[in-house]
C-alpha positions as a Python dict, from the first residue, in 0.01 Angstrom:
ca = {
    (1, 'X'): (0, 0, 0),
    (2, 'X'): (297, 93, -213),
    (3, 'X'): (598, 256, -50),
    (4, 'X'): (565, 595, -230),
    (5, 'X'): (207, 624, -105),
    (6, 'X'): (317, 545, 252),
    (7, 'X'): (582, 815, 226),
    (8, 'X'): (331, 1065, 90),
    (9, 'X'): (82, 980, 367),
    (10, 'X'): (350, 1010, 636),
    (11, 'X'): (463, 1344, 493),
    (12, 'X'): (104, 1470, 497),
    (13, 'X'): (59, 1365, 860),
    (14, 'X'): (384, 1532, 962),
    (15, 'X'): (286, 1848, 774),
    (16, 'X'): (-53, 1863, 948),
    (17, 'X'): (112, 1806, 1287),
    (18, 'X'): (359, 2088, 1226),
    (19, 'X'): (80, 2323, 1113),
    (20, 'X'): (-127, 2246, 1423),
    (21, 'X'): (175, 2281, 1653),
    (22, 'X'): (260, 2620, 1504),
    (23, 'X'): (-95, 2743, 1454),
    (24, 'X'): (-112, 3090, 1614),
    (25, 'X'): (-336, 3089, 1920),
    (26, 'X'): (-480, 3423, 1806),
    (27, 'X'): (-648, 3240, 1515),
    (28, 'X'): (-867, 3033, 1746),
    (29, 'X'): (-891, 3232, 2073),
    (30, 'X'): (-1118, 3540, 2060),
    (31, 'X'): (-993, 3888, 2142),
    (32, 'X'): (-1212, 4194, 2187),
    (33, 'X'): (-1539, 4192, 2381),
    (34, 'X'): (-1777, 3920, 2490),
    (35, 'X'): (-1851, 3684, 2780),
    (36, 'X'): (-1486, 3571, 2783),
    (37, 'X'): (-1202, 3728, 2589),
    (38, 'X'): (-833, 3822, 2584),
    (39, 'X'): (-692, 4165, 2513),
    (40, 'X'): (-412, 3994, 2318),
    (41, 'X'): (-298, 3640, 2239),
    (42, 'X'): (53, 3514, 2171),
    (43, 'X'): (206, 3173, 2097),
    (44, 'X'): (42, 2863, 1952),
    (45, 'X'): (-256, 2655, 2055),
    (46, 'X'): (-5, 2411, 2208),
    (47, 'X'): (174, 2668, 2417),
    (48, 'X'): (70, 3031, 2448),
    (49, 'X'): (-42, 3330, 2649),
    (50, 'X'): (-377, 3507, 2679),
    (51, 'X'): (-304, 3854, 2815),
    (52, 'X'): (-575, 4046, 2997),
    (53, 'X'): (-825, 3759, 3016),
    (54, 'X'): (-1171, 3862, 3141),
    (55, 'X'): (-1486, 3660, 3193),
    (56, 'X'): (-1830, 3819, 3234),
    (57, 'X'): (-1666, 4154, 3296),
    (58, 'X'): (-1437, 4030, 3575),
    (59, 'X'): (-1064, 4062, 3500),
    (60, 'X'): (-883, 3732, 3562),
    (61, 'X'): (-528, 3821, 3456),
    (62, 'X'): (-273, 3676, 3218),
    (63, 'X'): (-321, 3307, 3135),
    (64, 'X'): (-39, 3082, 3012),
    (65, 'X'): (-104, 2728, 2894),
    (66, 'X'): (81, 2417, 2780),
    (67, 'X'): (-134, 2143, 2628),
    (68, 'X'): (-88, 1792, 2774),
    (69, 'X'): (-43, 1561, 2471),
    (70, 'X'): (-100, 1237, 2662),
    (71, 'X'): (-452, 1354, 2750),
    (72, 'X'): (-514, 1429, 2382),
    (73, 'X'): (-438, 1064, 2306),
    (74, 'X'): (-719, 975, 2547),
    (75, 'X'): (-958, 1210, 2368),
    (76, 'X'): (-936, 1482, 2636),
    (77, 'X'): (-846, 1848, 2586),
    (78, 'X'): (-624, 1930, 2884),
    (79, 'X'): (-351, 2179, 2966),
    (80, 'X'): (-121, 2293, 3243),
    (81, 'X'): (-239, 2647, 3315),
    (82, 'X'): (-79, 2937, 3502),
    (83, 'X'): (-274, 3254, 3590),
    (84, 'X'): (-112, 3572, 3721),
    (85, 'X'): (-256, 3910, 3816),
    (86, 'X'): (-45, 4149, 4024),
    (87, 'X'): (-27, 3981, 4369),
    (88, 'X'): (-250, 3686, 4269),
    (89, 'X'): (-133, 3365, 4104),
    (90, 'X'): (-259, 3013, 4042),
    (91, 'X'): (-147, 2693, 3870),
    (92, 'X'): (-355, 2389, 3776),
    (93, 'X'): (-400, 2104, 3530),
    (94, 'X'): (-729, 2187, 3360),
    (95, 'X'): (-940, 1955, 3144),
    (96, 'X'): (-1236, 2061, 2933),
    (97, 'X'): (-1519, 1812, 2891),
    (98, 'X'): (-1855, 1788, 2721),
    (99, 'X'): (-2167, 1982, 2824),
    (100, 'X'): (-1980, 2264, 3000),
    (101, 'X'): (-1780, 2041, 3235),
    (102, 'X'): (-1442, 2163, 3361),
    (103, 'X'): (-1207, 1955, 3578),
    (104, 'X'): (-905, 2106, 3752),
    (105, 'X'): (-641, 1905, 3938),
    (106, 'X'): (-335, 1996, 4142),
    (107, 'X'): (-461, 2350, 4201),
    (108, 'X'): (-240, 2584, 4402),
    (109, 'X'): (-353, 2947, 4431),
    (110, 'X'): (-266, 3257, 4631),
    (111, 'X'): (-453, 3587, 4615),
    (112, 'X'): (-542, 3891, 4822),
    (113, 'X'): (-904, 3917, 4930),
    (114, 'X'): (-1003, 4191, 4688),
    (115, 'X'): (-1353, 4267, 4548),
    (116, 'X'): (-1188, 4322, 4208),
    (117, 'X'): (-1083, 3957, 4209),
    (118, 'X'): (-1377, 3812, 4406),
    (119, 'X'): (-1705, 3987, 4319),
    (120, 'X'): (-1941, 4022, 4613),
    (121, 'X'): (-1664, 4034, 4873),
    (122, 'X'): (-1722, 4313, 5129),
    (123, 'X'): (-1484, 4598, 5042),
    (124, 'X'): (-1398, 4647, 5411),
    (125, 'X'): (-1273, 4288, 5453),
    (126, 'X'): (-902, 4247, 5387),
    (127, 'X'): (-675, 3945, 5405),
    (128, 'X'): (-516, 3675, 5194),
    (129, 'X'): (-642, 3344, 5054),
    (130, 'X'): (-442, 3026, 4986),
    (131, 'X'): (-583, 2712, 4823),
    (132, 'X'): (-442, 2362, 4769),
    (133, 'X'): (-701, 2153, 4586),
    (134, 'X'): (-647, 1802, 4453),
    (135, 'X'): (-970, 1814, 4251),
    (136, 'X'): (-1227, 2070, 4140),
    (137, 'X'): (-1516, 1983, 3909),
    (138, 'X'): (-1739, 2253, 3764),
    (139, 'X'): (-2053, 2189, 3561),
    (140, 'X'): (-2205, 2491, 3384),
    (141, 'X'): (-2055, 2731, 3635),
    (142, 'X'): (-2151, 2527, 3945),
    (143, 'X'): (-1890, 2353, 4162),
    (144, 'X'): (-2004, 1989, 4184),
    (145, 'X'): (-1699, 1831, 4351),
    (146, 'X'): (-1421, 1974, 4564),
    (147, 'X'): (-1130, 1805, 4740),
    (148, 'X'): (-862, 1994, 4927),
    (149, 'X'): (-823, 2293, 5156),
    (150, 'X'): (-879, 2667, 5136),
    (151, 'X'): (-731, 2908, 5389),
    (152, 'X'): (-825, 3268, 5466),
    (153, 'X'): (-534, 3429, 5647),
    (154, 'X'): (-484, 3747, 5850),
    (155, 'X'): (-839, 3875, 5805),
    (156, 'X'): (-913, 4233, 5903),
    (157, 'X'): (-1233, 4435, 5917),
    (158, 'X'): (-1154, 4793, 5815),
    (159, 'X'): (-1478, 4967, 5907),
    (160, 'X'): (-1359, 5245, 6135),
    (161, 'X'): (-1061, 5123, 6335),
    (162, 'X'): (-901, 4807, 6183),
    (163, 'X'): (-1017, 4497, 6372),
    (164, 'X'): (-818, 4170, 6340),
    (165, 'X'): (-1040, 3866, 6273),
    (166, 'X'): (-779, 3588, 6259),
    (167, 'X'): (-717, 3305, 6010),
    (168, 'X'): (-941, 3013, 5908),
    (169, 'X'): (-930, 2694, 5700),
    (170, 'X'): (-1197, 2491, 5519),
    (171, 'X'): (-1124, 2125, 5439),
    (172, 'X'): (-1330, 1956, 5165),
    (173, 'X'): (-1307, 1574, 5168),
    (174, 'X'): (-1437, 1525, 4812),
    (175, 'X'): (-1685, 1260, 4702),
    (176, 'X'): (-2033, 1266, 4552),
    (177, 'X'): (-2308, 1508, 4645),
    (178, 'X'): (-2281, 1879, 4713),
    (179, 'X'): (-1936, 1986, 4838),
    (180, 'X'): (-1942, 2029, 5217),
    (181, 'X'): (-1631, 2143, 5401),
    (182, 'X'): (-1537, 2159, 5766),
    (183, 'X'): (-1432, 2507, 5876),
    (184, 'X'): (-1225, 2596, 6183),
    (185, 'X'): (-1004, 2877, 6304),
    (186, 'X'): (-626, 2864, 6278),
    (187, 'X'): (-553, 3150, 6515),
    (188, 'X'): (-686, 3486, 6618),
    (189, 'X'): (-946, 3639, 6849),
    (190, 'X'): (-1231, 3400, 6761),
    (191, 'X'): (-1275, 3029, 6827),
    (192, 'X'): (-1484, 2890, 6541),
    (193, 'X'): (-1594, 2559, 6397),
    (194, 'X'): (-1867, 2472, 6150),
    (195, 'X'): (-1953, 2363, 5797),
    (196, 'X'): (-1957, 2533, 5458),
    (197, 'X'): (-2205, 2384, 5210),
    (198, 'X'): (-2174, 2482, 4841),
    (199, 'X'): (-2519, 2460, 4685),
    (200, 'X'): (-2634, 2422, 4324),
    (201, 'X'): (-2803, 2767, 4282),
    (202, 'X'): (-2498, 2835, 4291),
    (203, 'X'): (-2466, 2956, 4646),
    (204, 'X'): (-2349, 2865, 4995),
    (205, 'X'): (-2474, 2781, 5346),
    (206, 'X'): (-2242, 2850, 5638),
    (207, 'X'): (-2324, 2747, 5994),
    (208, 'X'): (-2136, 2674, 6313),
    (209, 'X'): (-2036, 2784, 6661),
    (210, 'X'): (-1822, 3085, 6754),
    (211, 'X'): (-1687, 3240, 7073),
    (212, 'X'): (-1446, 3526, 7148),
    (213, 'X'): (-1115, 3429, 7301),
    (214, 'X'): (-971, 3609, 7606),
    (215, 'X'): (-819, 3935, 7488),
    (216, 'X'): (-1044, 3961, 7180),
    (217, 'X'): (-1122, 4320, 7071),
    (218, 'X'): (-1423, 4450, 7268),
    (219, 'X'): (-1619, 4520, 6948),
    (220, 'X'): (-1603, 4151, 6854),
    (221, 'X'): (-1721, 4039, 7196),
    (222, 'X'): (-2002, 4296, 7190),
    (223, 'X'): (-2116, 4179, 6847),
    (224, 'X'): (-2184, 3832, 6985),
    (225, 'X'): (-2505, 3962, 7142),
    (226, 'X'): (-2660, 3993, 6795),
    (227, 'X'): (-2642, 3612, 6771),
    (228, 'X'): (-2873, 3564, 7068),
    (229, 'X'): (-2778, 3373, 7382),
    (230, 'X'): (-2471, 3147, 7413),
    (231, 'X'): (-2496, 2775, 7485),
    (232, 'X'): (-2378, 2608, 7804),
    (233, 'X'): (-2016, 2615, 7685),
    (234, 'X'): (-2028, 2989, 7611),
    (235, 'X'): (-2043, 2957, 7231),
    (236, 'X'): (-2287, 3127, 6996),
    (237, 'X'): (-2456, 2950, 6706),
    (238, 'X'): (-2451, 3129, 6370),
    (239, 'X'): (-2576, 3067, 6015),
    (240, 'X'): (-2538, 3254, 5689),
    (241, 'X'): (-2655, 3178, 5334),
    (242, 'X'): (-2627, 3347, 4996),
    (243, 'X'): (-2612, 3300, 4620),
    (244, 'X'): (-2349, 3399, 4367),
}
């Protein structure tokens, strides 16, 4: 190929790269109404901000992204993503795959337990959640793999007089099959251990053993009777299931 043609081809490639790098994100990311949308978009598709992001009517917050070019070379669309909404925030490396598959790595998130952020959460339950997840895989809205830990801290039940419930952690080891985590208490009035199984409906199955500690609020100890009779060690068995 003659040198002038090489120069013209190189110039065309550089021009296309500059156009893509500077392409306004608002040209390709929808604003307005729909299943998922932004109230406004700023920046480029390489680095930008989606303000007021909502999905299926649930407000998520402001989303900032920075595409990861090395993943593009491997044929993957991936970005470092930051999400903020008032007291909630999260960071992750997110990769979009075929057939509705989403993979998130290096996830760190903090948020208040608020029904506005977590639909279906009892409005009388207050506290704070913290997550450190090495891997999350989602297929068509269903979590198929989970590795890391999720903590629920300083829980309180606010029906009538506030009742402290303590803090808890769930550890997910990762691997194939449905995600199943081990749950235990970190502190507080209840001693608890069990498992949390995330099912494909999507939904969950929670089961384990619980017992009030000495000095637990009387209402907590009294509520144990609804679980039946304790075992020989003085613990009550419990189970709970639901769908999202």
